[in-house]
C-alpha positions as CSV (number, residue, x, y, z in Angstrom):
1,X,-0.2,0.0,0.1
2,X,3.0,2.9,0.4
3,X,2.8,2.9,-3.2
4,X,-0.5,3.9,-3.7
5,X,-1.4,7.7,-5.9
6,X,-4.0,8.5,-3.7
7,X,-4.1,11.4,-5.3
8,X,-4.7,9.5,-8.7
9,X,-1.6,11.7,-10.4
10,X,-0.2,11.0,-13.8
11,X,3.5,12.2,-14.3
12,X,3.7,13.4,-18.1
13,X,6.8,12.0,-20.2
14,X,8.8,15.1,-21.5
15,X,10.9,15.0,-24.0
16,X,14.2,15.3,-22.7
17,X,15.8,16.9,-26.0
18,X,13.7,19.7,-25.2
19,X,14.1,20.3,-21.6
20,X,18.1,20.3,-22.3
21,X,17.4,22.7,-25.0
22,X,14.8,24.9,-23.0
23,X,17.2,24.9,-19.8
24,X,18.3,28.2,-19.7
25,X,14.4,29.3,-20.6
26,X,13.1,27.7,-17.9
27,X,15.6,28.7,-15.2
28,X,15.0,32.4,-16.3
29,X,11.0,31.7,-15.9
30,X,11.5,29.9,-12.7
31,X,13.8,32.9,-11.3
32,X,11.8,35.4,-12.8
33,X,8.6,34.7,-12.3
34,X,6.1,34.6,-8.7
35,X,4.0,32.3,-10.0
36,X,4.3,29.4,-12.3
37,X,1.5,28.0,-14.7
38,X,1.6,25.0,-16.8
39,X,-0.1,24.2,-19.6
40,X,-0.7,22.1,-22.5
41,X,-1.6,23.4,-26.2
42,X,-2.0,21.0,-29.2
43,X,0.2,22.0,-32.1
44,X,-1.1,21.9,-35.6
45,X,0.5,18.1,-36.1
46,X,-1.2,17.0,-32.8
47,X,1.2,16.9,-30.5
48,X,0.6,17.7,-27.2
49,X,3.0,20.9,-25.8
50,X,3.8,21.6,-22.3
51,X,3.6,25.9,-21.8
52,X,5.4,27.1,-18.8
53,X,3.8,30.8,-18.6
54,X,3.1,30.8,-22.2
55,X,6.2,29.7,-23.3
56,X,6.9,26.4,-25.1
57,X,8.9,24.1,-23.0
58,X,8.4,20.8,-24.0
59,X,6.6,18.2,-26.4
60,X,4.6,15.3,-24.4
61,X,5.1,11.5,-25.2
62,X,2.5,10.1,-23.3
63,X,-0.4,12.2,-24.3
64,X,-2.1,11.1,-27.6
65,X,-5.8,12.2,-27.6
66,X,-7.4,15.4,-26.4
67,X,-8.3,15.1,-22.8
68,X,-9.2,17.3,-20.3
69,X,-5.6,17.3,-17.6
70,X,-6.2,19.1,-14.6
71,X,-4.4,20.6,-11.7
72,X,-0.5,20.4,-13.4
73,X,2.1,20.4,-10.4
74,X,5.9,20.9,-11.5
75,X,8.8,19.7,-9.8
76,X,11.6,21.8,-10.7
77,X,15.8,19.8,-10.2
78,X,18.0,21.9,-11.8
79,X,21.3,19.6,-10.8
80,X,20.4,16.6,-12.3
81,X,18.5,15.1,-14.7
82,X,15.2,15.3,-15.3
83,X,15.5,18.9,-15.0
84,X,11.4,19.4,-14.8
85,X,8.6,16.8,-13.8
86,X,5.5,17.7,-14.1
87,X,2.5,15.4,-12.2
88,X,-1.6,16.0,-13.1
89,X,-4.8,14.5,-13.0
90,X,-7.1,13.8,-15.8
């Protein structure tokens, strides 16, 4: 029971190459914004993109259909990989 997910949260599979390319942007947003908001936007190719305060951050590989995503939360780790982990509720 210790591994039971009581909050029913799911981690988004963020493309690590995108996170590496946008590392400076992520650090800048983290430093300069008092409140950080996450959202998911679907591009023309129907690929989901993680947005952070309106900036494109990374592609998401484990969302294949348009679903309602709620309560996005981010975990930052600037010293190790992954740089950013985002969880949500469906």
